[in-house]
N, C-alpha and C positions, 0 to 999 in steps of 0.2 A: 226305520220301522214305524215311527210316529206318522210319517207321511202316508204310508199304506193304510194304517189304521184310520186316519182321518178321512181319507178318500172312501174307504169301504163303508164307514159309518154314514158318511154323507149320502152315498148311493143307496144304502139300506134304508135310510130315512125317506129318501125320495120314492123308493120302491113301496114302502109301507103306505105312504101318502097316496101314491098313484093307485095301488090296489084297493085302498080303503079298508083294509083288514089287518088286524094284528094277531091273527091266530098263530099257533105254534108252527103250523105248516107254512104259512106265508113268511114268517120270520126266518125259518130255516131255509126255505127256497130263496128268499131275498138275500140272505147271508151268502149262500153259495154263488148266486149270480153276481152280487156285489163284489165278492172276493175275486171271482174269475175276471171281472172287468177292472176292478179298482186297483189290484196289486200291480198288473203291468202298466196301467195308465197313470199311476201315481207319479212316476218320474217325469212324465210329460206335463202333468197338471200342476205340480208344486215344485218350484225351483229353490225356494228358500224355506227350510223347515223352521227356522227361528220365528218367522212371522206367525206360525201356527200356535205358538205359545202366548200370544198377546190377546187376552180376552176382550180388550177394548175394540179390536177389529170385528169380533163377532157381535158385539153390542151395536156398533155402527151399522153392520150388515142387517141385523134384525130391525133396527130402528128405520133404516132407509127402506127396506122392503115393505114394512107396514105403512110408512108415510107415502111411499110411491103408489102402492096399491089402493090407498084410501084417498088421501088429500090431493096429491098431484094429478092422478088419473081423473078424479072427479072434476077438478077444476078444468082440466083440458077437455074433457067430454062436454061439459056445460058450455065452454067457449065455442066448440065446434057446432053444437046444437043451436046456439044463438046465431052463429054465422049462417047456418043452413036456413033459418027462418027469415033473417033480414038480408041475406045475400050480400053481406059486406065482406068480401074476400079480396085479397090482394096477393095472389100466389106468386111465388118466384123461388129461385134457388139462391141461397146466401152462402157465403164462405165464412166459417168461424174457426178460430184457433183451437187446438186440442193441447192442453197442458199436461195431461196424464202421461207418465213415463212408462208405465207397464202396459203390456198388451191386454191384460185382464181389465185394467182400469179403462183403457180406450174402448174395449168391448162392452163393458158395463154402460159407459156413456152412450155409445152408439145404439145399444139395445134400448136404453131408457128413452132416448130421443125418438127412435123409430116406433116404439110401442105407445108413445104419447100421441094422442090424436092431433092431427094438424101438422105434424112434422115427420119427415122420413130422411134418414141419412142415405144419400145416393152414392157417395164416394168418400174415401179417406186418402189423402195424398200429402206427403211431406209435412205432417203435423197440422193439417187442416181437414175439417169436415165440410163437405158440400151438402147442404140440407135443403130439401124441397119443403117450403114453409107455406102454410095456408094464408097467412097474413104477414107479409113482410113489413114489419114496423120500422126496421132500420137495416140498411145495407152496410153500415159501418161494422167491421168484424167484431170489435170489442163490445159494442152495444148489443149486437145480435147474440154474441156469446153469452152475455149476462142474461138476456131474455130467454134463450133456448136451453143452454147447458151449464150455466154457472153453478146451479145447485147440484146437478149431477156430478160435475167435476169435483166439487167439495167432498161429497161422500165417496166417490171413487178413490180420491187421494187418502182418505181416512181408512178405507177398507184394504186397499191393495199396495199402498206405497209406504 
């Protein structure tokens, strides 16, 4: 039952944020829509209910979201802007290892890499990401991993594993 409640509340929160209104009508409408979607989907979304009772996971998630949207994104945008003006680019596709064991951890890492300017995950195969990188600083998988996704892997492991 906790699994369903968490999913419904998460969907309701997203609904309220998306609509930008917390009127009684929006809350009731959001609750109905969230319940209609969240209850059946909860079995697919959450496989281990015990992880839901660990507040440190939520703290890491909030910290990572704020840090990613402010510091990490800003630094990456400034790097791309600098490269546009001085035309110092060395594009290529690199292969980096993925250490996350859960599918949600790998998904968070892939989304974080792709949403960061200058990098795009083009494939995942056999525990490796293939990344189109605007400035290939290293083709050595371990070094490229550290430069591209090391921080993302750290937070994904704290949140999902």
